[in-house]
N, C-alpha and C positions, 0 to 999 in steps of 0.2 A: 349366404344367400341361396338361393332355390336356382340353379340353373337352366330345368327346365318345370313348364308346369305342363308338361303331356300327360292325359289320364289313360287311356286306355285307345284300343283298336275296335272300332263298330261296323258291321257289314251296312252298306247304303239297301243293301234288298232286304234281308229277311230281320235285321237289327241285331242279330247275336253281337254279343261283346267278347274281346279278347285281353290281354295280359301283353302288355308292352314290354317285360322283362322274359317273354318267351318270346324263339324263334317260329313265327306265323306266315304261311302262307296266303291261300285265298279263304274265303270261306268255307265250309262244309257245304253251302250251298252253292257254290262255285265264282260269288261277285267277287272284286280287287275289296280288300281291308280299309280305311279311313283310317287318318290315327285323330283324337281326340284331345283336347285340351280339357284343364279346369279354367275357363272362362270367365265364372262367377269369381274367383279368386282374384288370378292375375286383371279382369276389369278395376280393381280395387288397390293395386299398387305399380302399377305400368304403364307409365304417363310415352307421349313420343318424345318429351324431354331426355328422357335415361337416354335414348340412343344419341347426344348431341356430343357425346366424347368416346362415341366408340368408334373400333378400326372398320372401314369402309369395306367390309364383305359381306356376306351374308350371312356369315356366325354372332352381328348384331343383332340378329332376330331370337336370339338362343331360347327366350322363353315359350317361343314359338313354336321351338324347333324339340324331336324327339329324343333328340343323346341327352340324357340325366347327367352324367360325367364331364366336363371338360376334357377333360384327360384321353378321352377317349374320340377326341374331336381331328378329322383327316381334313386338311387345310391347303392349297395351294394358292390362297390369295384369291379364291374364287368371288364374286360378287358386286355388287353397286356397278354396275357399266353402267354408260353413259346411254343419257338423253340426248337425242341430237334434232333443233328444228332443220326442217328442209325446207325454207321458202323458196329454194328455185326453183326443184321439183314439186313441189307445194302449190306456186305459181303456174304453172304446165297446167297439172292437173286439175285446177281450180277449187283446191283444199287451202287455202292459207295458213289453217292450224294444223299442218302436217308433222309429224314428231317419228323419230326410231330411236329405238332401244337396239342399240348393238350388243349383241350378244358372240360376235364374233372375237372379241376381245379377254373373254375367259380362258385361264390358262391350260385349256387343251383346244381351244378355236372355234367351242359350239357352245350352247345353254347345257351341252349334257354334262358339262362340271358339274353342274349345282345336284343335278339326281346323283353324281357318281359320289359327290362331298357328303350328301346327309345320309346314302344310302349304305356307303362305305363305312361310314361311323358308326355308323346304328350297328349295321354288322360286323365290327368288331366288338362293340361295347354288347352285343347277343352271343362272343364265342366262337365265330364263325372262323374258319379257317382255308375254306376253298368252298369260292360260288362258280357256277356260270352262265350266262347267258349269250340269245342272237341276237343280232343288230343288225341293224344297217349301214355300218359305220362309226358313226360318231360316239355313239352312246359307250360302245365296244371299245373305243381309245380311250376314254374319259374314264370309263371304269377300272380298266389295265392299268392307267398310272396312277389314278387310287388305290387301287390292289396296292400295290407296288409298294406306297406309299409307306400303306399298312401292312406288308410283311402278309398280304392273307394270296394264296394262288388265285388263279382266274385261270377260267376256261372260256373261249370267246370263238362262236360262231360265227362268222355271215356270209351272206351269199356272193358267187364269184366275182358279180360285176360291183360289188361295192367300192368308194375310191380307193384308191390305192393308198391314198396315204395315210389313211387308218389302220390299214395291214400295219403300216412300218411303226405307226404309233403304237399297236398292242404286239409287235416282236419285238420293240425295241422295249416293250415295260416287263417283257418274259412270259407274257400270257401265252400258256398254248392257245395256240391261234387254229381255227380250223376253218376251207373254203366251203361252202356245198354249191353243186349246181344248181340253183331255185331260186329262191325268195327268201325273205326272213320267215316266213309260217315254215318253207321248209328248214330252217333252220333252228325254229321255235322246234319242232317234232325232236328234232337229232337231239337238244340239250333237254326237251322234257325227260327223253330215257334214258340220258347221263345221270340227270339227278337220281332215278328212281334208283340205277345202276350202282353208282359211286356213292349216295346219300349227300350229294349236293345242297348249296342253300342256293335256291331258283332265281337268280337277278333280272329275270325275264320282265318285260314290263307290264306294269299294276301286280304282277305276280308276287312282289315285296310292300309292303306297304310305306315305303319311305321314301321311294325315287321322287314320289311324287310330293313331301315334304321341303324338299329341295327345288324342286320347280315353281312349288308358289312360293319362293321368296324372290322370283321373279315380279309376280301381282303386288309384294309388301313394299319393293323398292320404285316400282310404276308411282303408288299412292305418297310412302313418303319423298321421290324426286318430283309430284308436281303437289306438294305440300299440301299432304292431307287432302286432297281434290283428287278425282280420277277424270280419264279423259271420256269425250261420249261413242267413243270406237276403239278398241281394242281387234286390229288384224293378228290371225296366227296360223302359218302355217300346221297345218295338222296330217299327222300321222296314226301314232296310237294314241296322242292329242293329252298325253298326260300335263305338259305344259297350259295346254287352254284349262283343263279341269283343275289344275294347279293355280293359277292367278284366279280361277273365280271362287276357291276355298279360300284365297288369302285373303279377299276383297269380303267374303264374308263374316271371315271372322274379325275385319279390321271395322267391321260394322259392328258387331257385337262387343266389339272393345269401344264402341261410343269413338272410335278415329275419322272416321269417314261416315257421312252424310246417310244414314239408315236409307231417304229415298234415291240416291242417284247411283247406278250402278252401271258401267258402260256397257255396252251392247257391243259383244263378243260375235266372234266372228270368224266360224271353220272354214280356211283357204285349201282346196287340195289341186292337186293336177286333174286333167279332164281323163289320164292315160289310168288313173287310179280316186275314183270320187266316190268311196260307199257311205261315206259320212252327207253327203251332199246329197245322196239320191234317197237316203235313208229322211234327212227333213225334206225335201220338197214334197216326198211321199208322207210326209206326219208321222212315222213312224217311231217309236222310242229305243229302236234299234235297227243298225245296219247290216245288210248282209252280205257275206264275202265278196270281194271285187274276182273277176272273171279275166285273169291276164292281164292283170295290174303291169305295168310301165310307166314310167317317167324319167325323165331327166333329173327333175328331184327330188336322190331317190331316198332322200329322210324321212320324205309322205308317202314313200311308194309301199304301203299299211294298207293289204288288201281285205283283212279283219284284225280291229280295234276291240281287244278287250274290254276296252271303257268306251265301250259306242253309246251306252246308255247312259252315261255319266256327262259323255261330252253335248249329247242331241239335248238336257237335261240343261247343263249352263248356256246353252244356245236360246231355249227356251224361256228361261228363269229370266234373262237377262232381254227378251225381244231382238237377240241376233239374227243371225242367218246363215249360211252354207255356202259359199262362191268356191264354182273351180276353172281352173285359166289352163288351157295349154301348152305345150312344154313352146311352144313356137313366142307366142307370147312371152310366156316368163322369162327367157331368153334377150326377147326384143328388152324388157323391162329393166332386166339386170343393169342393160348397156347403158341405158339413158339413166339411170338412178349411176353409175358410176360416172358420167360423162355430165351429169349438170351438180351433182352431189360432192364426187372424190369417193364416193363409199363405194367398195367391192364386194356386194353382199354375194350370200349365196344363192344359192339356185331356189332355195325352200325362200326366202326371205323375199328375192325379186315376185315369186306369186303371191305374197303379199301385198305387194305393191300394187302390182296389176290391176289384183281384188280391188282396190281401192278405187282404183283408175275408174275400174267399172262400174264400183257402188255410185260412185260420186254423179257419173254419165246417164246413170239411170234413176239418179234423186234420189237413191238409197240414202247414202252421204250428203248432210247437207250445208252449206257452203259456208255457217259458221260452225260447223262440228269441230271438234277438237281431236283428231286422229291420231294415234296410234300404230307405227308397223312393228312387230316385231321381227328384226333378221337375227336368227338363230346358229347364223352361225359363217364362218370368214370363209369370202368369194375363194380364198387363195386356195384351201383345201381341196378345192374341184376343176384340177388343173386343165379338164377335158373340156369343160362347159365352153369356153369360149375357142374356137378355132381363128391363128393368128397367121396371117399373108402378111411377111414385111419384106420389101424389095433389100436386092442385093445391093452393097457398092460396092463397087474398086478401090483400091488405095487411093487412085489418082480422080475420082469422080468427088463434084460437087453436087451439092444441094440445090434444086431446080425448084422454084417455087413459078 
């Protein structure tokens, strides 16, 4: 039986194609490459019922993933994260049908495990022995762990302000970890030079084609978990935007297979922080690309990306789904983080909190309707950000009593 129906790589800008059995980074024109599949063949033999007996991880969709040989699959059990109905929070927000997909329960504590699982597996299949990447924290942690499992060396460069826990994950996994006194763009320049100097495989966001294939499994799962229907609105915290691009790609592929309604696509919302909102600015100005954001800064470190390589793909996904882009302040998202934890018992990441704050705003201004089914992506576990909330606790002496 054929494990993967992968066909080729294609450029969304110039339409040039590339062989999936060879190492490729960007297209000659500078655009990210996307993975194409033999959809005509797959439509004839692949059915939703084929998934019923499969393991509850992202590799259940192996026909729509780029790894040809199952022996090359590197997995830590990632995928099939739960979708929770948030009735109490939804009642407060006047969004009765509010749901959350919790990516904080993946092996590395963030959705980055998905891209790492597929990206590292394909790198192994292509014969990669050493790779390098810049990161805001979570991606580097995930790729370090999966590289360790695959026996691939990794060099990770992250901003000095990246969450400390992600540094420790990289170091525990044996990565060559380096910190830069700057932002992820500065880390990216250092990695680009190292790639040239030492002939490393560049695993930077969208500079290899396979991370997005791991991220798209969020979209495949959402459709399956909603019984092959889709919600009306999906809100996604957007930095590099690979997850949003991937979800859109997944749903388009499911439409091609006939598994979901060809006439129904969720309205996709890119959520950013006010201190770093290049996609929001470009969307409001009606542009098809985003300008670099000056002096980017936010406590939601995972979306602190001043310039996304796939900006045109993000903006196109928003446009094609009649979606929008929203930014929220750090103060607002931190308040939302506490609200979600105290009403639903879910300790979300600051990025996830930003998406909840955006849902609240969009409901208040009427963009989200009362009867809309709304799904928020929480992209990581709140416990990975120990400095997000300041805790002041009264100190008792041994002889003291609790007084109410």
